[in-house]
C-alpha positions in Angstrom: -3.3 -81.6 16.7 -6.6 -83.9 16.4 -4.3 -87.0 16.7 -3.2 -86.0 20.6 -5.7 -87.5 22.9 -7.1 -84.4 25.2 -6.2 -84.1 29.0 -9.9 -84.8 30.2 -11.0 -82.2 33.0 -14.0 -83.1 35.3 -15.9 -80.4 34.9 -17.8 -80.0 37.9 -15.3 -81.1 40.9 -15.3 -78.4 43.3 -17.0 -75.2 42.0 -18.3 -76.6 39.6 -19.1 -73.8 37.6 -18.1 -71.5 34.1 -14.8 -71.3 36.1 -13.0 -74.5 35.3 -13.7 -74.1 31.6 -12.8 -70.4 31.8 -9.3 -71.8 33.1 -8.9 -74.6 31.1 -9.6 -73.0 28.1 -6.5 -70.1 28.6 -3.8 -72.8 30.2 -5.0 -74.8 27.5 -4.8 -72.3 24.3 -1.4 -70.6 26.0 0.4 -75.0 26.3 -1.0 -75.9 23.4 -2.8 -78.5 24.9 -6.1 -80.3 23.4 -8.1 -80.9 26.7 -12.0 -82.2 27.3 -14.4 -81.0 29.8 -17.0 -83.3 31.5 -19.6 -82.7 33.4 -19.9 -79.4 32.7 -21.7 -77.8 35.3 -23.6 -81.2 36.3 -25.2 -79.7 39.7 -26.4 -76.8 38.9 -30.4 -76.4 38.2 -29.8 -76.3 34.1 -26.4 -77.7 33.1 -24.2 -77.2 30.3 -23.2 -74.0 28.2 -25.4 -71.1 29.0 -24.8 -68.3 26.4 -22.4 -66.4 28.7 -20.3 -70.0 29.2 -20.7 -70.6 25.0 -19.5 -66.8 23.8 -16.3 -67.4 26.0 -15.1 -71.2 24.9 -15.8 -69.5 21.2 -13.7 -66.2 21.7 -10.9 -68.2 23.7 -11.0 -70.8 20.0 -11.6 -67.1 17.5 -8.1 -66.6 19.3 -6.2 -69.3 18.9 -6.9 -70.7 15.6 -8.8 -73.4 17.4 -11.4 -75.9 17.1 -14.0 -76.5 19.4 -16.2 -79.9 20.3 -19.8 -79.0 22.0 -19.8 -75.9 21.5 -23.7 -76.1 21.7 -25.7 -74.2 23.7 -26.7 -76.8 27.6 -23.7 -78.9 26.0 -21.8 -81.2 29.1 -18.8 -81.7 27.3 -16.7 -79.5 25.0 -13.8 -80.8 23.1 -11.2 -78.5 22.4 -7.8 -78.6 19.8 -6.1 -75.2 20.2 -3.9 -73.4 17.3 -1.3 -70.4 17.1 -2.6 -67.7 19.3 -3.2 -64.7 17.0 -3.9 -60.6 17.0 -6.0 -58.6 15.6 -9.5 -57.3 16.3 -12.6 -59.7 17.8 -15.9 -59.4 18.7 -18.2 -61.7 20.7 -21.5 -60.5 22.0 -23.7 -62.7 25.0 -26.5 -61.8 23.3 -28.0 -61.7 27.0 -27.1 -59.7 30.2 -23.6 -62.7 30.6 -21.3 -61.1 32.2 -18.5 -59.2 30.7 -15.6 -59.3 32.6 -16.0 -63.0 33.1 -15.3 -62.8 29.4 -12.0 -61.2 29.7 -11.0 -64.2 32.7 -11.4 -66.3 29.4 -9.8 -64.3 27.2 -7.0 -61.6 28.7 -4.4 -64.7 29.8 -4.6 -66.7 26.4 -4.0 -62.5 24.5 -1.0 -62.5 26.5 0.5 -64.9 24.4 -0.4 -64.0 20.7 1.5 -62.9 18.2 1.2 -59.5 18.2 -1.9 -57.1 20.0 -5.4 -57.9 20.5 -8.5 -55.9 20.9 -11.4 -57.0 21.7 -15.0 -55.4 21.3 -17.0 -57.2 24.1 -20.5 -57.1 24.5 -23.4 -58.5 27.5 -23.8 -57.3 30.4 -21.3 -55.2 32.4 -22.5 -55.4 36.4 -24.4 -58.2 36.9 -24.9 -60.7 39.8 -21.8 -63.5 40.3 -18.8 -62.1 38.8 -16.6 -59.2 38.7 -18.5 -55.5 38.2 -16.3 -53.9 35.5 -15.9 -50.9 37.8 -13.9 -53.9 39.7 -12.5 -55.7 36.7 -11.0 -51.6 35.7 -9.5 -49.8 39.2 -8.7 -53.8 41.3 -8.2 -56.4 39.3 -5.7 -54.4 36.6 -4.4 -52.9 39.0 -2.7 -56.4 40.8 -2.9 -58.6 37.7 -0.8 -55.6 36.2 1.9 -56.7 38.5 2.7 -59.2 37.3 3.6 -57.6 34.0 0.6 -57.7 31.7 -0.5 -54.4 30.0 -3.7 -53.8 28.5 -6.2 -51.7 29.2 -9.5 -52.5 29.9 -12.6 -49.6 29.7 -16.5 -49.1 29.4 -17.8 -47.7 27.4 -21.5 -48.7 28.2 -23.4 -49.7 30.9 -25.4 -53.2 30.0 -28.3 -54.9 33.3 -29.7 -57.8 33.6 -32.1 -58.9 31.7 -31.1 -57.4 28.6 -27.3 -56.4 28.9 -26.4 -54.4 25.7 -23.4 -53.3 27.4 -19.6 -52.6 26.2 -16.6 -52.7 27.1 -13.0 -52.2 25.3 -10.3 -54.4 25.8 -6.6 -53.5 24.1 -3.9 -56.3 25.3 -0.1 -56.1 24.2 1.8 -59.2 24.1 4.2 -60.1 26.7 7.7 -61.1 25.2 8.9 -62.5 28.7 7.6 -64.5 30.8 5.3 -62.9 34.1 6.8 -61.8 36.6 6.4 -63.3 39.9 5.0 -61.5 42.8 5.3 -60.8 45.9 1.8 -59.3 47.7 2.2 -60.2 51.4 3.3 -57.1 53.4 0.0 -54.6 53.6 1.1 -51.5 55.2 -0.4 -48.9 56.1 -4.4 -48.1 54.1 -3.7 -44.6 52.1 -7.1 -44.3 50.5 -10.6 -45.5 49.8 -12.3 -44.3 46.5 -15.2 -45.4 44.7 -18.1 -44.6 42.4 -21.9 -45.4 42.9 -23.5 -44.9 39.9 -27.5 -45.4 39.1 -28.9 -45.4 35.4 -32.3 -45.7 33.2 -34.9 -45.3 35.3 -33.3 -44.5 38.7 -32.5 -41.2 40.0 -29.4 -39.9 41.8 -30.3 -39.6 45.1 -29.9 -43.7 44.9 -26.1 -42.9 44.4 -26.3 -40.8 47.2 -27.5 -42.8 49.4 -25.0 -45.6 48.5 -22.3 -43.4 48.8 -23.1 -41.7 51.9 -24.0 -44.8 54.2 -20.4 -46.1 52.7 -18.3 -43.3 54.1 -20.3 -42.7 57.4 -19.1 -46.5 57.4 -15.9 -46.2 56.3 -15.5 -42.8 58.6 -16.5 -44.9 61.8 -14.6 -47.5 61.3 -11.2 -46.3 59.8 -8.1 -44.4 60.8 -8.3 -40.4 60.3 -6.2 -40.0 58.2 -7.1 -42.1 55.9 -8.4 -40.1 52.3 -12.7 -41.4 51.6 -13.9 -40.4 48.3 -16.7 -41.6 46.4 -18.1 -40.7 42.8 -21.9 -39.9 42.4 -23.2 -40.6 38.8 -26.1 -40.6 37.1 -25.3 -42.1 33.5 -26.7 -40.7 30.9 -28.3 -42.8 27.9 -25.9 -42.7 25.6 -23.6 -44.6 28.8 -25.6 -46.9 30.0 -28.9 -48.7 28.0 -31.4 -50.4 30.5 -32.5 -49.0 34.9 -29.8 -50.4 37.7 -27.8 -49.3 39.9 -24.2 -50.2 42.4 -21.2 -48.9 44.1 -18.0 -50.3 43.8 -14.7 -49.3 45.8 -11.0 -49.6 46.1 -8.6 -48.7 49.2 -4.5 -48.6 48.1 -2.2 -49.0 50.8 1.1 -47.3 50.6 2.2 -50.7 50.5 0.8 -51.3 46.4 -2.3 -53.4 47.8 -5.1 -52.3 46.2 -8.5 -53.6 48.3 -12.3 -53.7 46.3 -15.9 -54.1 48.1 -18.9 -54.0 45.8 -22.4 -54.8 45.7 -24.9 -54.1 42.9 -28.8 -53.1 43.2 -31.9 -54.8 44.0 -35.1 -54.1 43.2 -36.9 -54.3 47.3 -33.6 -53.2 48.9 -32.5 -50.4 50.2 -29.8 -48.8 48.4 -28.3 -47.4 52.0 -27.6 -51.4 52.7 -25.8 -51.8 49.7 -23.3 -49.3 50.6 -23.3 -50.5 54.2 -22.4 -54.3 52.7 -19.5 -52.2 50.1 -17.7 -50.8 52.8 -18.3 -53.5 54.9 -15.9 -55.8 52.3 -13.3 -53.3 52.6 -13.3 -52.2 56.4 -12.9 -56.4 57.3 -10.3 -56.7 54.5 -7.8 -54.2 56.4 -8.7 -56.1 60.1 -7.2 -58.9 58.6 -4.1 -57.0 56.8 -5.0 -58.7 54.1 -3.6 -58.3 50.8 -5.8 -59.5 48.2 -9.8 -59.6 48.7 -11.6 -62.8 48.2 -12.9 -61.4 44.9 -9.0 -61.2 43.5 -7.8 -64.4 45.1 -9.1 -66.6 42.3 -8.6 -64.6 39.7 -4.5 -64.2 40.2 -4.3 -67.8 40.6 -3.1 -68.5 36.6 -1.1 -65.7 36.3 0.4 -67.3 39.2 1.4 -70.8 37.7 2.3 -68.7 34.6 5.2 -66.6 35.8 8.6 -67.2 36.7 10.0 -67.8 39.9 8.0 -68.6 43.4 4.7 -65.5 43.3 3.2 -64.8 47.5 -0.3 -63.1 48.0 -2.1 -62.7 51.5 -5.6 -63.0 51.2 -8.2 -64.2 53.6 -9.9 -67.5 54.0 -9.7 -69.5 50.8 -12.3 -69.5 49.3 -14.0 -72.8 47.1 -13.0 -70.8 43.6 -10.1 -69.9 44.5 -9.3 -73.8 45.1 -10.5 -75.1 42.1 -8.4 -72.0 40.0 -5.5 -73.9 42.0 -6.9 -77.4 41.3 -7.5 -76.6 37.6 -3.7 -75.1 37.1 -2.2 -77.6 39.3 -3.7 -80.6 36.8 -2.7 -78.3 33.2 0.8 -77.0 33.5 3.6 -78.4 36.4 3.0 -75.6 38.6 2.8 -76.2 43.0 0.8 -74.4 45.5 1.4 -74.1 48.6 -1.1 -72.5 50.9 -0.2 -71.6 54.5 -2.7 -70.4 56.7 -1.2 -67.5 59.7 -1.8 -69.0 63.1 -2.7 -65.3 64.3 -6.0 -64.5 62.3 -8.1 -66.5 60.0 -5.4 -65.1 57.3 -3.6 -67.8 54.3 -0.5 -67.1 52.2 -0.6 -68.5 49.2 2.5 -69.6 47.1 3.7 -71.1 44.0 6.7 -71.7 41.7 5.6 -70.3 38.3 6.2 -72.5 34.9 8.2 -69.6 32.8 5.8 -69.8 30.5 7.2 -67.9 27.4 5.5 -66.8 23.8 6.2 -69.5 21.7 7.2 -72.0 23.9 4.6 -74.1 25.4 5.4 -76.0 29.0 
């Protein structure tokens, strides 16, 4: 495979962060297509690979029995030559509070096309800034991508927070025997329920969770129809279920047409817990007002599955994010998939369409 010239990708384009690396290596692995990513995170205050990014690259390398060049902290260019994607047991540890959910984003598309079931233990930050919280990945992301035919389980073993991480999740993925199914997520239907969790760990008292949850419930009741079921669990994590101190709230709303929408906030020292509750609830309420079928966090995460699915997928979502623009750019460059964005004249929503490539396991396009 090393004799094939890699496809060169500009790692500073658009969003210009770790997303290009995660998607690039995933699409490289499933299509047996070597790539070089240069200008890695060139616009960031600390350019190049950080421990979290390197851990994700090494994870995909190991899962695909590939070869990674330039895989050091601070590297601004990497080349990846994938091999055969193999199931089995894997362990990855960022050794920091680097997000485990971003590790899931990197490796999940690869494992769908493995030769057998894959089991991962992923260690690092489970509830971190600038990444989906693990509760969102379990309750929102997993529900959405299961519509494509993904068959995986994701469990939270221990929470880990900034600055030391040391949380852990387990991921088990069964390979797909057929191409992924296209999805049509454009019918909002009617809102049925909003559920969630407000959690604290370590030195923080349970009253912080109650403040977050009460503020969210109050705002939801004032803003949504009275027949919508609202329930938020309040949890003080045991010592063996969390490392360090932290707090947060994650909500998931469901409609009768099958839409699942998320809202979340991570606790921060010096900020009132009620503000976090309001933030999470407001994200849900704004989706409902727009009748958006995917929230802004799910937008970019489904793009790779739309590209790999067989047939036309359609999703209705709020204003397109730069992460989503980046995901579409990478997908179109690395596959034959083509995307179309249709603006809604009566709102700020868009419908994203994609004619996917129908990738089959063991048969790169």
